[in-house]
C-alpha positions in Angstrom: 20.2 -7.5 -7.1 19.8 -10.6 -9.3 16.0 -10.5 -8.8 15.9 -6.8 -9.7 18.0 -7.3 -12.8 15.9 -10.3 -13.9 12.6 -8.4 -13.5 13.9 -5.2 -15.1 15.8 -6.8 -17.9 18.9 -4.7 -17.0 22.2 -6.3 -16.2 23.4 -6.1 -12.6 26.5 -4.2 -13.6 24.4 -1.6 -15.4 22.2 -1.2 -12.3 25.3 -0.4 -10.2 26.6 2.1 -12.8 23.2 3.9 -12.9 22.8 4.2 -9.2 25.2 5.5 -6.6 24.2 3.1 -3.9 21.9 0.2 -2.9 19.7 2.8 -1.1 19.3 4.7 -4.4 18.1 1.6 -6.1 15.6 0.8 -3.4 14.4 4.4 -3.4 13.8 4.3 -7.2 12.0 0.9 -7.0 9.8 1.9 -4.1 8.9 5.3 -5.6 8.0 3.7 -9.0 6.0 0.9 -7.4 4.2 3.4 -5.1 3.3 5.7 -7.9 1.8 2.9 -9.8 0.0 1.3 -6.8 -1.4 4.5 -5.4 -2.8 5.8 -8.7 -3.2 9.2 -7.2 -4.6 10.6 -10.5 -7.4 8.0 -10.4 -8.1 8.9 -6.7 -8.0 12.7 -7.5 -10.4 12.3 -10.4 -12.8 10.1 -8.4 -12.7 12.7 -5.6 -13.2 15.6 -8.0 -16.2 13.8 -9.6 -17.7 12.9 -6.3 -17.6 9.2 -7.4 -17.8 7.5 -4.0 -18.0 4.0 -5.6 -14.7 4.6 -7.4 -13.1 5.9 -4.2 -14.3 2.8 -2.3 -12.9 0.6 -5.1 -9.6 2.5 -4.9 -9.4 1.6 -1.1 -9.7 -2.0 -2.2 -6.1 -1.8 -3.4 -5.1 -2.2 0.3 -7.5 -4.9 1.1 -6.8 -7.4 -1.7 -3.9 -9.7 -1.8 -3.6 -10.2 -5.5 0.0 -9.2 -6.0 2.3 -11.9 -7.4 4.2 -13.7 -4.7 7.5 -12.3 -6.0 6.2 -8.8 -5.3 5.3 -9.9 -1.8 8.8 -11.3 -1.2 10.4 -8.1 -2.6 8.3 -6.0 -0.3 9.2 -8.0 2.8 12.9 -7.8 1.9 12.7 -4.1 1.6 10.8 -3.8 4.9 13.5 -6.0 6.6 16.3 -3.8 5.1 14.6 -0.8 6.7 15.3 -2.3 10.1 19.0 -2.4 9.3 19.5 0.7 7.2 18.6 4.3 8.3 18.2 5.5 4.7 15.8 2.7 3.8 13.9 3.4 7.0 13.5 7.0 5.9 12.2 5.8 2.6 9.6 3.7 4.5 8.5 6.6 6.6 8.0 8.7 3.4 6.1 5.9 1.8 4.0 5.4 4.9 3.1 9.1 4.9 2.1 9.2 1.3 0.0 6.1 1.7 -1.7 7.3 4.8 -2.4 10.7 3.3 -4.0 9.1 0.2 -6.1 6.8 2.4 -7.2 9.7 4.6 -8.3 11.6 1.5 -10.4 8.6 0.4 -11.9 8.0 3.8 -12.8 11.7 4.2 -14.7 11.5 0.9 -16.7 8.5 2.1 -17.2 9.6 5.7 -16.7 13.4 5.9 -16.8 15.5 9.1 -15.0 16.0 12.3 -17.0 13.5 14.3 -15.4 10.6 12.5 -11.8 12.1 12.3 -10.2 9.9 15.0 -11.9 6.8 13.8 -10.8 7.5 10.2 -7.2 7.6 11.5 -7.7 4.3 13.3 -9.3 2.7 10.2 -6.3 3.8 8.1 -4.0 2.1 10.6 -6.1 -1.1 10.5 -6.2 -1.2 6.7 -2.4 -0.8 6.5 -1.7 -3.3 9.3 -3.9 -6.0 7.9 -2.7 -5.3 4.3 0.9 -5.7 5.3 0.0 -8.8 7.3 -1.7 -10.3 4.2 1.6 -9.8 2.3 3.5 -11.6 5.0 1.0 -14.4 5.2 1.3 -15.0 1.4 5.0 -15.6 1.9 4.5 -18.0 4.8 1.6 -19.8 3.0 1.7 -19.3 -0.8 -1.5 -21.4 -1.1 -3.4 -19.0 1.2 -7.0 -18.5 0.1 -6.5 -14.8 -0.7 -10.0 -14.4 -2.1 -11.6 -15.4 1.2 -9.2 -13.3 3.2 -9.7 -10.2 0.9 -13.5 -10.6 0.9 -13.5 -10.6 4.7 -11.2 -7.6 4.8 -13.6 -5.8 2.4 -16.6 -6.6 4.7 -14.6 -5.3 7.7 -13.9 -2.0 5.9 -17.5 -1.7 4.8 -18.7 -2.4 8.3 -16.4 0.2 9.7 -17.5 2.8 7.1 -21.1 2.1 8.0 -20.4 2.6 11.7 -18.5 5.8 11.0 -21.5 7.2 9.1 -23.6 6.9 12.2 -21.2 9.3 14.1 -22.7 12.2 12.2 
């Protein structure tokens, strides 16, 4: 709570008055962060314009580890709370569905067609798994060379996209 209050500039007591429960606070934080991070308007505009370079850049949001370490800590705390709290776990499932849907839209633009459908799903899972892993690594090793790790992840995604394009 103290971290939330410090980052938001709102007193702890006021936060408790504005929200009915801890879960409501987490839900509001997660929804606001997700909306900002996903930038669905940017993705939709890129899709509408057929701008595959912008769509590929958008996917980079999941392969870079450039978030401040405090954001990484907050994310892992919320994930851990989901293991103890059913309502937070539900929030996570909703978050996961939104992220997966957005990534699927992006990948379908880059590699359309039914031949690559199953592999697109697998690539979404890989991107999300490694992305969350990078967040956890940053907490364990704050001096982690994120640039090198992100560059390798970008190459992995590009290699996978290239392979998917050969499926027809």
